[in-house]
N, C-alpha and C positions, 0 to 999 in steps of 0.2 A: 429231757427230764430223767434223772437217775432212777433206776429200778429200785423200788422199795420192797421189803418182804411182803407187805400187803398186796402190792401189784403183782409180784411174782406168784403169790398163792392164788390170786384171782385168775391170772393167766393160766396157771396149771389146771385149776378147776374148769376153766373154760375149754381148754384143749381136751380134757378128759370127757367133758360133757359132749363136745362135738363128736368124739369117738363113739360115744354111747348112742347118740341120736342117729348117726349115720348107719349104725348096725341094727338098732332096735326100733327106730322111729319114735314118735312122740305121743301116739294116740292114748296109750295107757301109762304114760310117764307120770310118776309122782316124785316129789322131791325126796321123800323118804327112800323110795326104791333107788333113785339115782344116786343119792348120797351113799347108800350101802354099796352100790356097784363101784363107785369111784373112790371110796375110802374117806368119806367125810359124812356130814349129817345135814339134815334139812335146815337147821338154824344157821349154819355157816353159809350155805348156799343163799339163803335169804339175806344174810349180812352183806355178802359181796354183790348180789344181783337184784335184790329188792323184791322180786316176784318170780314165779315160775315162767311167766310169759316173757319177761325181760331176759331171763336166762336163755330161754329157747331162741329168742331173736338174736341175742349175742352169739350163741353157739352156731346158729345157722350162718351168720356173717363170718365167724371163725372157720366154719367148714368150707365156705366158698373159696377161701384162700388156699385150700388144699388142692384145688382143681385149676392149675395154671392154664390148662388148655382153654377153659371157659373164659378166663380173662383175655386170652389171646384174640378172642372175637373183636374186642374193642380196639386192639392194636391194629388189626386188619382193617377195620372200618375207618380208621384214621389215616390210612395210607392213600393220600390223594393222588399218588402217581399211578395207581391202578384204576381201571374202569370200574364204575360203581357196580355194574352187574357182577363182575368178578369178586369184588369186595364182599357183596352180600352173600354170594354162594360160598366163598371161603370162610366167612365169619360163621355161617351156619354149620359148616364142617367142624369148626372148633366147638361150637355149642353142643353139637350132637355127638361128639366123641364118646365112645363107649366108656371111657374112664370117668365121665361126668354123670353116669346114670345114678349112682348112689345119691349125689346131690339133688338131681331132678326129683327122685322119689321123695326125699325128705322135704324139699321145697314145696311140692304140691300137697303133701300131707299137712304141713303147717298152713298153707294157703287155704285149704278146705276148712280147717279149724277156725282160722281168722275170719273167713266169710260167714260162718255160722254163729260165731260168738263175738260179735262186734263189741269193741271196748277192751277185749283182752289182749289183742295183738296190734294195737293201733300203730306203734312205731314200725312194725313189720309191714303192715299194709301201706303205710306212708312211703317206705322205701321201695316196695314192690311197684307201687303206682307211678313212681317218678324216676328212679335212679337209672334204669337201663334206657328209658326214653330220652332223658336229658343227655346222656352220654352219646347216644346215637344221633340225636339232633345236632349236637356239636360236630360230629363226624360228617354229617350231611351238609353242614353249613357252607362248605366250599363248592357244593354242587347246585344248591337251590337257595332261594331267599329264605330268611329265618322262619317266617310263619309257615311256609310250605315244608321246611325241614322238620319242624315239630310235628306236623300232621303225618308226614311220611315215616318219621321215627315211631310214632304211635302205631301206625299200621304195621311196620316191620316187627316191632317188639310183640305186638299182639299175634302176628303170624308165628313168630318164634315160640311164644308161649304155647300156642295151640299145637304146634308141631312137637314141642318137647313132650307134651301130654300124649300125643299120638305115638311118639317114640316109645314111651314106657308102657303104653297100653296095648298097642298093636304090634310093635316091633317091625313094622313094614318099612324098612329103611329105603327100599327101592322106590316105593310109592311116594314117600316123603321127599326123597331127593328130586323126583319129577316135579312135585309141587313147588319146592323152593327154587328150582331152576326157572320155572315159568314165572313165579312171583318176582324173582330178581330181574328178569328181563322186563317185566311190566313196570316195576318201580323205577328202574333205570331209564326206561323210555319216557315215562311221565316226568321224571326229574329233568331229563334233557329238554323237554318242551317248555319247562318253566324257568330254566336257568336264564339269567340275564346275559345278553350278548356281550362278548368281549370288547375291549377297546379297539 
């Protein structure tokens, strides 16, 4: 699809909004304040995005693309040539990279608002609840049956989410690394006991 002036302007505003929320957060964000900061106005932001909540959700998705090391976690998990324990540990290294901390901080800020103000961030909650789990379940599909892959993916993503929060609150990387090493060993061991025997 060719880029139109409207799409170009929407993309420009989205990039500027992502810049803004990564630096300032969203807790006291208003469209008027944001518009003033990025050189537009609240009416144009509503025209392109419909609501503040949809703009924040879109900007968070835009921001996530700026952290390629974060996306590398899924590439690592897809590498069926590596043992599962190694994949889990290496994927966590990608998630926990220091470069990703601005994204983690913004992610949890929006998640907190979404949890307390149901109905405002439904599309964000929908993607948070399923996107990572579904991708990891596919990665685990070569190791365990489908139903078990989904359960293990849910467990692993929940672990990652908790450790992401631990990372930005405690900063205890050594303690977190011990936990992920133990968890990777446990998940890999359980996966091995449920895998179907080869031909």
